Every structure is written in C-alpha cells, then in structure tokens.
C-alpha angles and dihedrals in degrees: 000000000000089000089052092053091049091052090051093049089051092051090044090055089050091050092050090048094051093043092051092046093057094045105253091151100160095048091047093047090054091047090052096042093253096316108136097175091108094060109106123235093240094057093106092052092053091046091054089057096068150003120272089259093054089050090051089055091049092050091052093048093050094047090061143233100333094054092040089055089047090056093045090052091052093043090087096044100099087155089067110031137047117261094246093058090043089056091052094045090054089062092060116124130181113250091219116194120192114236124208108245130180097221098185091049090050092050093049093048096044098045103023091236141130104244094216090059093062107021131055089200143351119201109229094203118077119248090204139002128211135170094264106028145005126229125224131182123235142167125227123222089257089059098253115142114231137173124228115214104199122188116234114251116265092006092121093052092044092052091046092051092045090051089055090052092047090054090049089051091050090053088048094051093045090049093043096051144354092256094092094056092040095053094040088234092169093064094041089051092048091051090048090051093052092046096047093046088052091049094050092050111089089192089061091048091051091053089047091055091047090052092051089049090054092046095050101029091117097038112109094194098065141038129206117205120248121249123220104215097186088066098038130092136130092297103039131037117192116194141156117284111238113214093203142148121247107257092235095050096102095171094056091044092056092047087060092048093253119142109228091202090057091047092053090053093045094051093050091047092051091050091052089048090053088055104039102029100041110010087226116104143168105260098200109040098162121148095270090058097053123075132175119220117222088252090061099256117139118233127199115202137186106047099184093113118046135158123232123199119200114237092246093050091045089063092048090048089053090053088048092055093045089051092048093052089043091050093236108152094177093057092043090055090049092050093046090053090050092051096043119104089213136347139185104186109191094195122019093191094050089050092054092046090052090053091048091052089057092047091050090050095050096044097042097045121087116248094250093053096049116101107192091195089058091046089054092047088053089051091050089051090051091052092047094047091050094043099241114156109199128201118269097256088059092066092043086054092054091048093046095047090048091051098045093044090049090052091047093048091052091065098024118032089183093061108138115203094186092053090054087059097056098081088051095049089054090048092048093050092046089052093048094053095044115118091236093054093045089053093047092048091047092050092046092051095044093049087049088050093050091045089055090049089054089054095053103135118256090242091063091046090052089051091052092046091051090048091053090048092048090242095115110123132175119211095208130057115268122183118228092015091166091057090048091052089050091051092051093048090047089050090053090051090051088050092053092046089050090052090050089050091051094049090048092051091051091049091047092050092051091050090046094059092044126079098217127117133019117331138208104211105308094339128088113247091218091050090051092050091046090051091051090049090050090052091047090052093047090052090049092050093047091048092050092048097048092043090057 
C-alpha cells in the first residue's frame, strides 16, 4: 500500500511538472491550493508556440502511453469535445521505446519450464514494440512458428497509477467548471478505464482470440490464429505466427494471384459479419492489423481491443440498419433512442429532419463521391446536437467502420459499404418474419405484459375492488359518471381478454415447438387451433376498443 502511494506521488509530481511546463497555470494553481511556485519561468514562451488544444496534445504525449491512449479514445468523441481538440487528439502517437527483455528467463519463470525442452529457438530481438508489450518470434519443438507477446515490466502498475491520476483530474475538472458534468466525463473515464484494463490483460486477449476462433471456425474466407494456452498467461501470450501479406500491399497480393478488389470486399464483409452475426467485433481494424494468407484468407490480428454488443441492442442495431437501407428516418430515430444511454432531444421533428437529410445525401450521391467517414461525422454531429449519448460500443463501431472502409478504399476505390449491408438486411427481415421469431416475440411481449399486470400498484387494485363492490365514490362532481363507470368496466374486460390471449399464445408456442399430438403436415393441430383462437381474440379486443 505504501509502495502504491509512493508511485502515485511520483506520477503526480510528473503530472504537475508537465502541466506547468505547458502553461496550465489555473489548473496547476488549483491543484496546489493556489501555490504557483512550481510554474517555470519559460511557461509563457511555450504557450506562445501553440493553441491550448495543441498544448493539451503535447501534455498527453509527454505523460506517456496511458494518457496517449486516453487522448486516442476521445479522438472519436465529437459528441463530447470541440472539433479543434478532436483534430489535435487525432495526431497523437505513442512514443514507443524498446525495453531489453530476457525472453528465455521470462518463459522459465512464468511457466516453470526449461526453454530448450519446449522451443527449438527463441529470437532475443523483438519483432515489434508497442506501448504495452513487445512481440518476439519463436519456434516450437514440433517446428511450428509462434509469436510471443510479452508485457513490458511494470506497465500494469504504471497504468493503474495513471488511471488513479486521471480520475483525480476528472474530479478536478468537474469541480473547477461545469464542463465535467455537462460532458458526462465520469462515465467516459470509467469506460476508458474498463477498456484499457481489458487491453492490458493478455488473458483477456487470449479469450478474445478463442471467441473469434469459435465464431468463424466454419468460415472459409478468414482464419483466426491458434493460441497455445500452455505458454500463455497475463504476462505472456503465445500464438501462431501468421506468414501473411499486408492487406494494402497490392503488388505482393497480385504476385500471389490474389485479387485486391475481392480482398477489400471480403474484409468488409467479415467485419460486418462480426457485428451483425455475433455482436463481437475487432475494435481496431487498421491496415497493420489485417493480413492476407497466401491462400487468400483474410486474417485479423491483435485482439486486445474488441467491441461487444448486448443481445437486446444487437436486435435494435439490426432494425437500425434495415431502416437505413429502406430510407426510413422515423424508424432510425426510434432505434437510436432505444440504443441511447440517455437523451434529451430538444426538437423531435428537427432530429428526424436531420436524419432524413443524411439519408438523402447518402442515397442521392454517387458511390465515388461518398465519403463514409464524412457521413459518420455528420451522424455524430446530429447525435451531439440532439443530446443523444450512445453506449460505448456505438463509438467503437463508428471507429471500426471508418478504419475498415479506409483500408478497403485504399485498394478498391469502388468499395460500397451500403451494398455490403444488403445481404444482411434480407437475412434480418427473413429472421423477423419467421414463425419461430414471431412466436418468441409474442411470448416475450406477453410475458412482459403479464409482469406489468402483476406490478399494478396496490392503490389501483383497491380502486378496482371498490368499483366491483359498488363502493367507488368520487369527491368531486363528474359529468356522465355512468358512462365513465361503463368505460372502466369495459377496460377491465379488455384487460382480462388480453391476459387470456397472452396465456393462449404462450401455450400455443409451447405446443408449436413440441412434437406431441395430432399434426397437419409438419404443424401441430393443437397449435394451429390455438393460433386461430388467438387471432379470434385479437379481433374481438380490437373491435371492442374501436367501438368504445
């Protein structure tokens, strides 16, 4: 505990030093209780060299990988930050330094093995270096080439300390101004913390790879590297080495008889499949993370950052895509509101008109002139203007689609994102009108309805009981009280009929999926009769409602 406090104090001193260097006097004074002695004499000179947004970027770069990743995460949050700051954050680059690691010693300590008993060779020089880990090549005893992703020493504790500092900064910003509360910074920082801790966990990355292997095990267009669990933990990740071609290397692709245009379409199709088929997608599909095997299969690598869409939101997302292709702004607005974490729409009609403008732009512009990134930026502006705060995966989707589309356009300027969605819209519509889905939807809605009936407040039940016992009195004068009573009684009857309808639909669904009883072709006779009875009850209820 004492060591942790020491580390935090050390990072706090670094933070104060960097903030003072770049002239953030007011913030520093507040952090030091009004003491400005730590502000350097050349602060004014540094300030004169750039705008406040440029200096924010420089601060993040100098503070290291955690703060750089924070800036990179917020660089696609046009809904939160001003455009000038977004532009600066998009320039952020990790200042990666290679660390000397004794790979054999790490393997022996982590897995209690003699390296020569399991590996033919281990390359001591890193193949690649990132802010969190370094990658080395090795060969197993069976001759298979692997890569060893080894986490840098102390990177976990450094990130944890920095996250504490970032949360302290968020409290400071919120206390110093209304910006923190207005931008919902606390939630955004909490999301960033969760995402970064997942990314720094090699155990989490291993599980992500295994999930992708399960999802695409029967797909012939892609390949997911194999993971060697016996040499993997939270410090080391051992996985199959992919001898692939960089996806944007058109010359090499053509030399191996691979059509770059076909690869661009396949890559986009696979990414859409990750989203719509599984709700589990690669969150950073830039060109460096996509390889092509010599047999033409596309390989995604580096699974530290992934997006996960909850099942209920996945259904709403499907409806959103169908509405987009069908050019239905009203349903798009409805889907966006369902997906939003919170929203405070000042003008519903204006919101729908904004969405319709985007649809008209997309569907009236020729393919070559459409810039999907510009379209997504327009959509982000609409969400921001109408105060919709979307779940985290939504922004990862925007980022991912922008990256994969950019990669595809590099090798195929004619790439059509909307065209890639058409097969899925047909698939989604077919699923929605299938008898099984209709029955499931009916059951879900009726179960929800009966749950709501069970939760009717006791006060309302008391009113209904008094009404039934002719003890219902009203203290004020109401005209046409007899008609009012009749309407209430009629409503109760409709409620009872609706409950019977719900119970019948549930029973019909149960019989439908069973194989018991007499059958008409492939359908259960009892289920058919139950369905007819349900339709009859629905007609009766509708007639009663419209008549009243």
